[in-house]
N, C-alpha and C positions, 0 to 999 in steps of 0.2 A: 756295758756289762748287763743292763736291764733287758736289752733287746735280745742278747745271747740267751739269757735266762727264760725270756717269753718264748723264743723259738724252741729251747729245750722242753718247756712245759707243753707247748702245743704238740710237739713230736710225741711226748709222753702220753698225752691224751689220746691222739689218733692211735697210738700202739695199743691202748686199752680198748678202743673201739674194735680195733682189728682182732684182738684175741678174745673179745667177748667179756672181758672182766668189767667193762662199762658198756651201757647200752648206746649204741650209735645215735647221735643227735647233733644239734647245733652247738658249737663251741663258743661260749661267752667271750667277751673282751677280757683278756688275761691282764689283770691288774698286778704290778709287781712294785712293791713299795719297801722303802727302808724301815725297819721297826723302830720304834721310839727308843728301845734300851738294846744296847750291844749284845747282851747276853741272849737275846731272842734271834740272833743271827745277823747275816749281812742284808738278806732280802726276806721278804714274806709275800705270800699271795693268798687271797681268799677265793681262789677259783673253785675249790671243792664245795664251799658254801653256795657259790653261785649255781653249781651244777646239780646240788642235792635234789631239788624238786623234780628236775627232769629225769634224774636216775632213780627216783623213789627210794633213796637211801638217806640215812643219817649224814650230815655233813662230814663227821669224823670217819665214817665208813668209807666215803668217796675219797677222804684224803689219804687213808691207809692203802687203798688201791693205787692212788697215784704216787705215793712215796715208794711203794714196792717196784712200781714201774721205772721211776727215775733213779732210784739208788744204783749208782755205778754206771749210769747211762751217759754220763757226760764228764769230760775232763775238768768241767768248771766247778762241779760240786764236790766239796768235801764230806758233808753229811746233811741229813735233813731230819726235821722233827715236827710233830704235830702239837699245835698248841691251842688252848681254849676251845671254842666251838667247832674248830675245823681249819684254822689257819695252817698253812704249811711254811715252816721257817727254813731257809737255805743258808748253809755256811759254805762260803766260797774258798776254794783252795788258794793258798798263798801264791802258787805258781801261776794261777790265772789272773791274780791282781797285778803281779810283776809283769806280765805280758803288756799291760797298759803302757809301760815304759817305752817298750819297742815301738808301739803305735805312735806315741807322743814323738819320739825321735824321727820316725819315717815321715810323719805328717809335717812336722816343722811348723811353718807359718799357717798351714792349713788345719792344724790340730783344733778340733772343736766344731769345725764347720761342717755342714750337712747339705743335703740336696733336696730337702723336703719342699722347698719353693720352686725347684726347677721347672721352667716352663711358664711361669706366672709373672705377670707384669703388676708392679705395685707402685702407687704414687704416694709419697708422704709430703702433705703440704703443712709447713709450720713457720712459726714467727708472724708472717704476714702483718705486721703492724702498720698502722696508717702512716704514710710518709709525711707526717705533720710534727714530727719531733724526734729526738734520738731514742735509741733503745733504753729502757730502764731494766732493772735488775729482775723484774718479773718476766720481761721478754727473754732475758738471758736463761731462765729455768725452762721455758718453753723451747728455746733455741737448742740447749743441750739435750732435752728429752727427744725432740724430733730428729736430731742428727743421730743420736744414739740408736733410737728405733730404727732408722734407715739403715745404719751399719749392721744391727743385729739382723734384720730381714735379709741384707746382702749376705752376710755369713750364712744364713739358713738356706742359700741358693735362690732367693728371689731376684729378679731383675728390677732394681729400685731406681726412681727418679725422685729428687729432691725438688720441691716447687716453693716459690714464695709468690703469694697472690697479693698485688699491689692495690690497695683500696684508693685508686687515684680518680674516682668518680664520686660525685654527691657534694653535700654541703660543707663537709670538712675541708674540702680543697677550696672552696671560695672562702672560708673563714681564714685558712692559711694565707690565701692571697691578700685578703684585707688586712691581716695582721702584719704582714710584710711591707705593704704600701704605707700603712700608718706609721711603722717604725722608720721607714724611709724618709718620709715627710718630716718626721720629728727630727731625724739627724741633720736635715737641711734647714731647720730653724723654724719650722711651722709649729704652732701651737696644736697639739693634738690631743682629743679626748678618747683614751685607748679603753675600749670597752672590756669588761670582765670576761664577755663570751669570747674573746679573741684569745690566741695563744700567748701566754705570759712569759714564757721562758726567755732567758738572755740569748738563746741560740737565734731567735727572731731578729734580735739587734745585729747579730753577726751577719745574717742573711742581708739586711738592710745595708750594713757597712760595705759588704761586698758589692752590692748594686751601685752604691755611691761610687766606689772605686772604679767600677767598670763603665758605668753609664752617666756619671755626674748627675745633673738635674733634669734629665730627659724626661722623666715620668712625673714630674712635679706638676705639670699643668695638663696632662692628658686626661680625658674622661675617666672617671672612676672605674667604670666597668672594664676599660682597656688596662688600668693599672693593676686591678685585682687579678686579671687573667694572667698578665705577665709574671707577677709575683707568685701566684698559684703554681705556674709552671717552673719558674726559677727556683722557688723554695722547695717545691716537692723534688726536683731534680737533685738539688744540693743535699736535702735531707736523706734521700734515698741512697745517694753516693756515700754518705756519711754512715748509714746503716750497713750498706754492703762492706765497707771498710771494718766497721767494727766486728761484723760477723766473720770476715776473713781472719782478722786478728784473733778471734775466738775459735779458729779452726774449722769454720764452716763455710762451704761453697755450695751454691744452688745450681742444679742442672738448668732450670727454668725460671725466669721471672715472668709472671702473668699478670697483664694489665687488666683491671676491671673495666676501665674505659673502652678497651678493645672490644668487650661483649657488646656495647652499644654501637661503636662505630662499624662493627661487622654485621650488626643485625641480629645478633645471637640471642639477645633478650627477647626481642620481638617474636623470633622464630620459636623459641622455646615456649612463651606464653601461648602462642597460637597452636603449637602442637599439644599442649596440655588441655586447652580448650577443646580441641578436636576429640580428645580422649574423654571428655566429660569431667575432667578433673579441676578445672578452673571455670568459674561461674561469675556471672554479674549480679550485683546486689546493690541497690542505692548508689548506682553509678560508678562503685569500685569493683574491682576483680578480686576474687577470693579463690585460694587453693583449698580443695576438699581434704585437709589433713585429717580431719576427724575419722575419715574412711580408713586410716591406718593406725588409729589409736590415740592420736592427738586430742587434748582437751577442748579445742575449738579450731575452727578453720581460721586460716591466716590470710591477710591482706597482701596481694601482690602488686596492684596498681591501685593508688588512692583515687577518690572521687575527682580530685583536681588534676589527674592524668600523670602525677609523679609516682614513679616506680619505688618500691621499698627495697631495702637490702635484700629481702627474700627473693625478689625477682632476679637480681644478680646471682644469687647463690643457685637458683634453679638453673639458669643459663650455664653457669661455671661448671656445676657438677655433670650437667648433660655433656658439656664439652671435654670433661674429664674421661668420662667413660667412652665418648666417640673417639678418643685418642688410643683407645685399646687396653687400658688398664683393667686388670681383672679385680683389683683391690684397691680402694681409695681410703687413705688414713688422713684425717684432719686433726691436728693438735690445737686446741682451743684453751684460754682461760676458764677457769672454773665457773666463772660468772655466767657462761654461755650454756650451762647445763639444760636450761629450758628450751634451748633451741635444737637439742638433740632430736626430739620426736618428729619435729616438723621436717628436718632435713632428711631423716630416715623415710618419711612419707614421699619426699621428692624421689629418693632413689627407687622406691617401690613404684611410684608412678612412671618412672622410666622403664620399667619392666624388669628391674633387677631385684635380687634378694637384699632384704635391708642389711644383712651381714656383709655385703660387698662394700659397704661404708663403714669404716672403724673410726671411732672418735675417742680421742685421748684428751681428757681434762687435766689441767694443770693448775694447782692450787698456788696460793700467794706465798711469797717469801717474807719472812721477818728477819731483817738485818740487825746483827747484834755486834758489839765490840767488847770482848772478855765477858759476855754474858749480859751485857747492858744494851737494851733496845738503841738503835740508831734511828734518828729522824728520816724517814723516807722521802719526804717531800715538803715544800713550804708553800705558803700562800702565793708566793710570786711566781710559782710554776716551776720552780727548779726540783729536781729529783735525783735520786742516785742512779747513775747511768751504769749500763753494762760495761761500758769502757773504763769507768772509775774503778768498778770491781776488779776488773781483769788487770788493770795496770797496778793495783795494790797487791793483789794475792797471786797473780800469775794464772795463765790459761788453764794448766792442769789442775790446780787446786779448785778454781772456780767450776770446771766441768765436774770434777768428782763431787763437790759439795752439792752442786745442783742435782746430782743423779744418786744421792744417798738414800733418798726416801721414795716411796711410791709417788707418782706425780700427782695423785689426787688427794694427797695428805700435806698438811702445813708443814713447811720447811723452815727450820731456824738456821741462819747461815752467819757463823761467827767469823768475822774478818780476822781477828787476831789468832783464833784457833788455826784458821787456814793457812797462816803465815808461819806458825810454829814449827820448828824443826825438831820434833819430839815424836814418840810413839802415841801420844794423845792426839796427834793429827792424822786422821786416817789415811789421807793421800800419801803423806810422808812415810807412814807406817809400811804401806803396800810398796811405794817406790823404793824405799830403803832395803826392802827384802830382795828386789831384783838386783839392786846395786851390790848389796852384801854377797850375793851368789857370784857375781862377776869378780868381786874381790877375793873371793875364796879360790877362784881358778887363777887369779893373778899370783896368789900366795903359793898355790901349788906349783906353778912353773917356776917360782923364784927358789922353790926348794927341790927343783929338778925333776918334779912329777908332771909329765906330759899327759894330759887327758887322751886316752885311747879307747874308743867305744866300739871297735870292731868285733871284740869277743868279750864282752863283760860277762862276769858271772853273776847273774841276777839272784841266784839262790843264796848268795851271801847277804842279802838284805832281808834280815830275819827278824829284827827287833820290832817291839810295838810301835816305836816311833817311825822306823822304816815304813811299816805297813800303813800305818794311820795317814802318813803323807801321801802314799801312792793312792790309797783309797780316795783321799780328797782330790787329787788329780784326776781320778777316773771319772768323776761326775761332771766335769767341766762341759762336755758336749750336751749333756741333758740341761744344764743350767742355761747355756747359750740359746738352745732351741726353745726352752720355755720362755726366756726373756723375749724372744723374736715373736713367737706366736701370741704372746699374751701382752705385747707393748710395755715390757717391764724391765727397763735397763738397770733399775735399782738391784735386780737379782745378781747382777755382774759385780756391783759394788759390794754387796754383801759377801759374794763368794770370794772376791779378792781379799777382803779383810780376814775371812776365815783361813784362806789358803795361806796368806802371810802369817797368821798366827800359828798354823800347824808347822810352817817352815821355821819360825824363831823357836817355837818349843822343841822341834827336832834338832836344831843347831845347838841350843843350850845343853842338850842331853847326849848328843852323838858326836863323837870325833870323825871328822870327814877326811882329813889327811893323816893317815897313820902309816909312816914309812916301813915299819915291820910287817904290815900286812898291805902289800901293794894291790892285791886283787879286791880286797874290800875297799881300799881307797878309790879305785877305778869305779867300782859299783856306786859308792856313794857320790862320786862326782857325776856319774851318769844320772843319778836320781836328781841331783840339783840342777843338772842341764835341763832336765824335764819340767822342773819346777819353774825355772827362768823362762822356757818357751811358753808354758801356760800363763804365767804372769804377764809376759809381754803381749800375747795374744789377747787377753782379756782387756788389758789397759788399751791396746790399739782399738779395739772395737768400740770402746768409749770415747776414742779421739784424745787419749792421754798418753804421755810418752813413758818409756820405761828406761830411765837413766842408767847408765853403767857405772856412773861414779856420782857420789853425793856428799 
């Protein structure tokens, strides 16, 4: 609706230029917004105020000229009014709102989708947890966010690839190997002093137990270096397989798993450093190599290779992001924990050093999750290294509730996740409230058929949808494409959860006040069933983009 109105306003301005009522000039960006109060109309624009200086007229004078031109010029507009210093308020015809229902029915599963990203390749890299332990609840929020952002971008027409970056190089893998070897020796009766720096969780005992079952005492007497290497590989593979399974159970599948170690094995880290040195962006000082991140606004330059010759994580990230863009992605999006916020400027520096615009890299920061049970905080971890895993949460509350709750707030804001609320089958539970709206509509259709009313939508009389409740529900449906597009380009899936709760609320309010099945008024019955048919399509499409089911019975 907004796009149609913008086109109408633009045509009106051009008409004023043509007939001389306005002086020809540059047309500003036409902002069309929903007023804060319904009495001010369905939409408003400040375009007259934007044009006033250029036209050398008072904003209200420009508005009067535009209103005169726009009045009666479109079958969208019922009436217009000028408000305040020069706002133009638009009241849209009921018939124009009703046409939205025909659009929804015609589009079906494609309702809300757009082509704004057509021709652009996007990579979304998310989760990317070290393969040194199972995923915890914090990883779950990052997983839900990354997956939903990828789905939103796909719905907006982008060619999207999901990627998991495996941190399988560096000291943490040696620590994993040592942890596994020591637990293995412990199981076979050796007295072991288990360092605090090793991984403490019981999952390390499970890995050791698996090794004993498969290999007996084969690694009891081998040199420690060999044993550490074996358990590093075995442990990493087992943990990564568990991570993959947990993510699949959470409804997430990656298109590509990228190994950090491959960057070293294939010489990509060395090549990237040499390339940046040739550009003068990496320099040597006191035996170390530094990246000139201050050239791009960072507060200090960053070490790439230490004086002892050991590369930093930053070196891997330079090579990795160089590789991403070399694979042809126009836009690269990284989903990180909020504790990495200080890392943003240096990675933006790398992207610019590669000759790209800083905006070609999008960073989504995900804040911590506080776990509650009926409002009471739940201990997230213990000194023994045990913590609440993603699997435990999904097993307890279910995939749908977990995903919805993770996506209920902006990713960069703190999130309270109440396990008992997520399981509750009541309107207090937001995911139940939304899914029940969809199931209730399906139930209404079942009831209609039981009463001998077969939904027939080939010649629905939409003009019968006249009540404030009818029109309010239609108006809420009409904004879905805008919500979807805004969620995609701003990386904000919480816009969809907010919208779903609002739409479910509009539906429940409508149903409590309006009779749907009215035997004595068969045409109105068909019109109302058609309206609910469109609500069900929208609920299902919005839930699907979040990776959440739309049940037909509850």
